[in-house]
C-alpha positions in Angstrom: 83.6 75.3 88.9 86.0 76.4 91.7 86.5 79.8 93.0 89.3 82.2 92.0 90.4 85.6 93.2 88.0 87.5 90.9 85.0 85.4 91.8 85.8 85.7 95.4 86.1 89.5 95.3 82.9 89.8 93.3 81.1 87.6 95.8 82.2 89.7 98.7 81.1 92.9 96.9 77.7 91.2 96.4 77.4 90.8 100.2 77.5 94.6 100.3 74.9 95.0 97.5 77.5 95.9 94.9 77.4 94.2 91.5 80.4 93.9 89.3 80.3 92.0 86.0 82.3 88.7 86.2 85.3 90.1 84.3 88.7 88.4 84.2 91.5 90.7 85.5 92.6 92.1 82.1 89.0 92.8 81.1 88.3 94.3 84.5 91.3 96.7 84.0 90.0 97.8 80.6 86.4 98.1 81.6 85.1 101.7 81.7 81.3 101.0 82.0 81.0 99.2 85.4 84.3 100.4 86.9 86.6 103.3 87.1 90.4 103.6 87.7 91.1 105.5 91.0 94.4 106.5 92.5 93.5 106.4 96.2 91.6 103.3 97.3 88.6 103.3 99.6 86.8 100.3 101.2 85.6 97.7 98.7 87.8 99.0 95.8 89.4 96.3 93.7 93.2 96.1 93.6 95.1 94.2 90.8 98.5 92.8 91.6 100.9 91.0 89.3 104.6 90.2 88.8 104.7 92.7 85.9 102.8 96.0 85.2 100.2 94.2 83.1 96.6 93.3 84.0 96.6 89.9 82.2 96.6 87.2 84.8 96.6 89.8 87.7 95.5 88.8 91.2 92.5 90.7 92.5 91.9 91.7 96.1 89.6 94.1 98.0 90.7 97.1 99.9 89.0 96.8 103.3 90.7 99.5 105.4 94.0 101.3 105.6 96.6 98.7 104.6 94.2 95.7 104.8 93.5 93.9 101.6 91.2 90.9 101.6 91.9 88.3 98.9 91.5 84.6 98.2 95.1 83.4 98.7 96.1 80.4 96.7 99.2 79.6 98.7 97.2 79.4 102.0 94.0 78.1 100.4 91.6 80.4 102.2 90.6 84.1 102.2 93.1 86.3 104.2 93.7 89.9 104.9 97.2 91.1 104.1 98.9 94.5 104.4 100.5 95.9 101.2 104.0 94.9 102.5 102.9 91.2 102.4 102.1 91.5 98.6 105.5 93.3 98.1 107.3 90.3 99.6 106.0 87.9 96.9 107.3 88.1 93.3 103.9 87.1 91.9 102.2 90.1 93.6 105.0 92.7 93.7 103.5 95.1 91.2 100.3 96.9 91.9 98.7 97.3 88.5 96.1 99.6 89.8 92.9 100.2 91.7 89.4 100.0 90.2 86.2 101.2 91.8 82.8 99.7 90.9 80.5 102.4 89.7 77.5 102.4 92.1 74.7 104.0 90.1 71.0 103.7 91.1 
């Protein structure tokens, strides 16, 4: 099975010792056990982008630093880091659905 944006983001989190259940974007957005909605991102938070304000089918990236979002980019075919403005330029990513933080307990 190939990679997708969620699997890629979860694999990167794993490199930092952070486990997130393998949820699809809509389930990730609804999850309240392993993740929390936050308004201000910090490094390794998950960002969901879509063409509409809905989590179903949203693209998932990782906030790495101020205005640097790491994601598996289908149109390029490799992981890349983009500023928010680069997402705003593309209709499929124009809406930021929201930001989720993986709860790091224990």
